[in-house]
C-alpha positions, 0 to 999 in steps of 0.5 A: 580630924581628931581633937587635940589632947592636952596632958595636964600635970599638977598636984593641985586638984583645984588647978587641974579643975580650972585648967581642964575646964578651960581646955574643954570649953575650947573643944580640947580633950584633957587628961590629967596626972597628979605628979611627975611619975604619973605625968610620964606614964600618961604621956607615954600611953596617951600621946598628947599633943601638948603637955601643961606641966607644973614645976613644983610637985612632990616626988620628981619636980617639973624640971626633972619631969621635962628632962625625962620627957625629952629623953624619951623617944615616945615623948621628945617631940611633945611640946611642954609649957611649964605652969608656975608661980615663979617668974625669975629669969633663971627659972625660965632659962632652966626650963627652956634649957630642958626643952620647954617651949613656953611658960604660963604664970599662976594663977592661970588666966583663961585668955592667956592659956587658950592663946598659948595653947592654940599657938603651940598646937598650931606650931605643933601641927605645922612641924608635923606637916613639915616633917610629913612633906620632908618625908615625902620629899626625901622619898621622891628624891630617893625614888628618883635616885633609884630611877636614875640608877636604874637608867645608868645601869641600863646605859651601862648595859647597853654600852657593854652590848654595843662594844660586844657588837662592835668587837663581833663586827670587827672579828667578822670583818677580819675573818672576811679579810682573811677569807678574801685574802685566802681566796685571792691567793688561791685564785692567783696561784690557780692563774699562775698554774694555768698560765704555766700549763698553757705555756708548756702546751704552746711550747710543745705544739710549737716543737711539734710544728718545728719538728714536722717542718724540718722533716718535710724540709729535709 
């Protein structure tokens, strides 16, 4: 697993050296910037896991730097911890409103620095794992949805095929009934025709017999 990188933004070289030495002693990689503009650029290029940001700097101060960090899609998810000598509630609330996650009070205490850095790196790792799990879950849900849609489509196709088959069976049954009816009618007509012919023949023979008998009697 690659070590976390922490970006330290402070215009005071002495503060930078102290903070960087503490971070490196903890096994972290540190990159630095001396003002807000440079900090924004390093954050975009370095993709740090955490940003330690001084409030009072030349050029754009820490508040404006934080605002820009949170307005940039490339850095919006990076947690920002302010470093400041200010302890007023208003200053802290302003920083939190801009998206900061914590404050470190100067002069920096090594134990407090490492405790807060460790906490926010762990939280960031948990958020990243949660985001990955959510993404994987959404993909599984999407795949299951696609599978259900395929099953529904197949069921609908099967239903249509069954309806078509039933329609064919009904049509064939109608044809067979029609053929049977026609055959019965033809058979009945034929039988009636044979019956008429037979009667005619019998009548004719009976007529001949009667004629013969009359002649003999006469």
